Residue, then its C-alpha position, 0 to 999 in steps of 0.5 A: m584815112p580818118l575813118i581808119l584812124l578813128q576805128e583804130a582809136t575806138n578799138s584801142a579804147n575798147q581794149e583798154i577799158s575791157h582790160k582795166f575793168s574786166d571783172l566788173l564788165q564780165n559780171s554785168n551784161s548791162l555794163e558791157s552793153y553800156v560801154i559798147d553803146q558809149l564807144s559807138e556814140w563817141q565814134t559817131n560824134v568824133a567822126q562828125k567833129l572831124v568833118t565839121a570842126f576843121p579849123l582851116d576850113s576857109h583855106r580848104k574852101k579856097l583850095s577846092d575853089w581853085a581846082p575848077i578855076l584851073e580847068s576853066p578856059d577863062l583862066t587868067r594870070a590874075n586868077l593865078e596871082k590870087a591863088v598864089n597869095d591864098f597859098t602863101s597865106f595858108c602856109l604862113e598860118t600853118k607854119h609851112p615853108s611857102n617858097q613865096s619867091f618861087w611861086k611869084r616868079l612862076a606866076s610872073i608877079g613883080e613889084t613893078d611893071e618892069d619886073r613882070s613878064t607876059p606868060t602864055d596860057d600854057d605857062i599859066s596852066i602849068s604853073g597853076r597845076l604845080l601850085l594845086s599839087e603842092w597845095l593839096k599835099i600840104m593841106d592833106q598833111v595838115r589835116s591828117e596831123w589835126e585829125l590824129k591830134t584831135i582823135e587822141i585828145l577826144r579819146a583821152r577825154f572819153l577814157e577819163h570820163i568812162s573810167h571815172i564812172l566805172e571806177r565808182l561802180e567798182l568801189l560799190r561792186s561788193q555791196l551791189d553783188a551782196l544785194g543782188v543789184d546789177p551795177g548796170l542799173l545804177l547807169d540807168l539811174s545815174k543820168g545826173n552828175l554824181t559828186a564824190q559825196d553822193f557816192e560816199q552816201f550811197q556806199r554808206w547805205a549799201e554797206y549797211l544793207e550788206k553787213d546787217e543780216g536782218v536788214k538784208s533779210l527784210c529787203e528780201l522779204l519785202g521784195k517777195v511781197r507780191e510774188i506769192e500772190l501771183s495767181e494762175k489763170i487758164e487762157r485758150v491760145r492758138a498754137n502751131q503744132t507739127r505732125q508727120v503725115q504720109l502722102p502718096d508719092i507719084n514719082s515712086r514705084e513701090e507697090i501696085i495700087g491698080i490697073r491703068l492704060g499706058r505704054d510702060l513695058e516694065h509694068v505691062l500685064p502678062s496678058e498683054k505680053a501674051l499678044l506677042a506670042d502670035e504674029d497676028t496678035a503682035i500687030l495688035f500689041d504694037l498698035k496698043f503700044v503706039e496709042s498708049r492703051l496697053m494695060c499696065f500695073d499702076m504703081q506708087g510709093i508713100q512719102t512722110v512729110q511734116e505738116t504744121i497745123e494751128i490748134e487751140e489749147e488751154q494754157k496756164v499763165e501768170e497774171a502780169d499785173k500783180q507785179g505792179p507799181m510801188v509807192i513808198c512813204v519814208d518817215t524822216s521826223g525827229s523820232m526817226d533820227g539816227m539808226p532808224e532813219t538810216i535803216a529806212k533810207a537804206v531799205t528805200l534805196f534797195i526797194s527803189t533800185k529793185a523796182r527800177e530793175q523790174k521796170r515797176p513805176c516807183y513813187l517816193i514820199n518823204f514825210s514828217t508833218g509836211i511831205k516831199t515827193l519824187e517819181l523815179s521816171d525813166d530820165m531820173g538820175l541817181a543824183s536826184l534819188i540820193d538828194f531826195l533820200k538825204m532830206s530830213f524834216h526832223g519835226g513832228t510826225d503826221v502820216a495823214p498828208a503823206l497817206q492822202h497824197a499816196l491815195e491820190v497817186m494811186e488814182r492815176d492810171r500809171y499807179q493802178k494796183a500799186d503796192l504802198l509801203i510806209i516805213s516809220d516808227f509809227i509814233m503818231a496820232s490815229l488816222p481820220e475815219e474818212m481816210l480809213l474808208d478811202i484805204d478800204k476803197q483802194r484795197s477793193q480796187g487791187n491796191r495793197f497796203y504794207s507797213l514797216v515799223v522800225g523799233s518797238s516803241f510804237l506799241s504803246t500808241r499803235l495805229k489800228a490795223l489797216f495794213d495787209h501786212e505789217w512788219v516790225f524791225e528791231p535795229e538792236s537785234s536785227r529781228i523781224q516780226e510780222l504783226v498783221g496779215f489780215q487779208n492775204r497771208m503771204v506764206s500760210s504754212q511758214p511764219l515770217h520771222d527770224 
């Protein structure tokens, strides 16, 4: 019974969620799968709770102990008296009428010896079975009521919890759709407890990305940084090939292929049939027939069958390692205060979520003169990402510590052939010569270095060109310019600017 009730409650909750958030779920397979997984997990947990958390389990155990005692040949009046006391105690706790006087009289329980009678073994057995039946009936009723109430309470809590999550995502849906980000991605990131302020902060960045066409174009451009570098290589691979083959069919008699000895009268040669024309030679024909030595036409047919063979062929494949890890350095120094910092963090948020969507390892570095870091691992929550992006140093600017740490990160196996992006106004001093040599070394190992300059005031104190690509974004005009592409041109025939 509880499994049926639980399944009905699960189906009801699923229908309620599907109806309330139909638009959101229909446009996101990951969200739909998330709801199904959550429902399944909830159903499993509730089923376990119904088995282990029954508050009257001690009374249930006394009832289950009474059943085998009742079948025992050593059943005594003392056993019956104890069972009656346990039953009346159970009825008292569950507020069910116990008919205590009836059961005590039936068990011949009196206040004094004069009130007691001596029941026979049959009387004790009959009274015990009556008690068992009544006890079971009330226990089933109590447990069913508790299960129904528990399922309803837990169902209401579950609906409140998942509705809260989906309502938050629904508020962000227009911004996420505009950016091409699946709302379900935020579920993968939101393994922490997000506050209303966190969602408001996220929404502010997302709205900025949605409304500013220049920032949107910039994000699309950065998302394609590696795509045009995808090269093709030829590999020899084994493949199965199906072909049609014609084979002899011995069960078919379609054409003559020769002569054989046998006794198939319909295929006997005319010269053999001529033996029947004379009585003397007819005996020879009969003898050859018995011995299956008549000359007959050998007949067979042709059948067409499909045959699978394994062949080696050359195949063009894209190099998978081009879409590699990402390391993002975000400048939050005093010179970035205001719109430049908002743009930098909005872009970082977009790139981080896209990297997670593409299952690319992503490492964030927040820098001014010091650094703070965050690695977006599989169990990292959106709350941690937003907390990280909310941090600001508002001090001086020194990219060297951030860049040095990034180079160390790129030495790890997980971040081989990584894309490093620095987002800053680049109002800073030049880099040490040793660091420039380290950058060249990392570039030779397949790592790439990119910069996004927010604002144009950097031009007077610009670092020497050390990036594979460098873009300038002017917030006032939402205009994007490419300054440097000294090693791998992204699109040789099309300039990258609005």
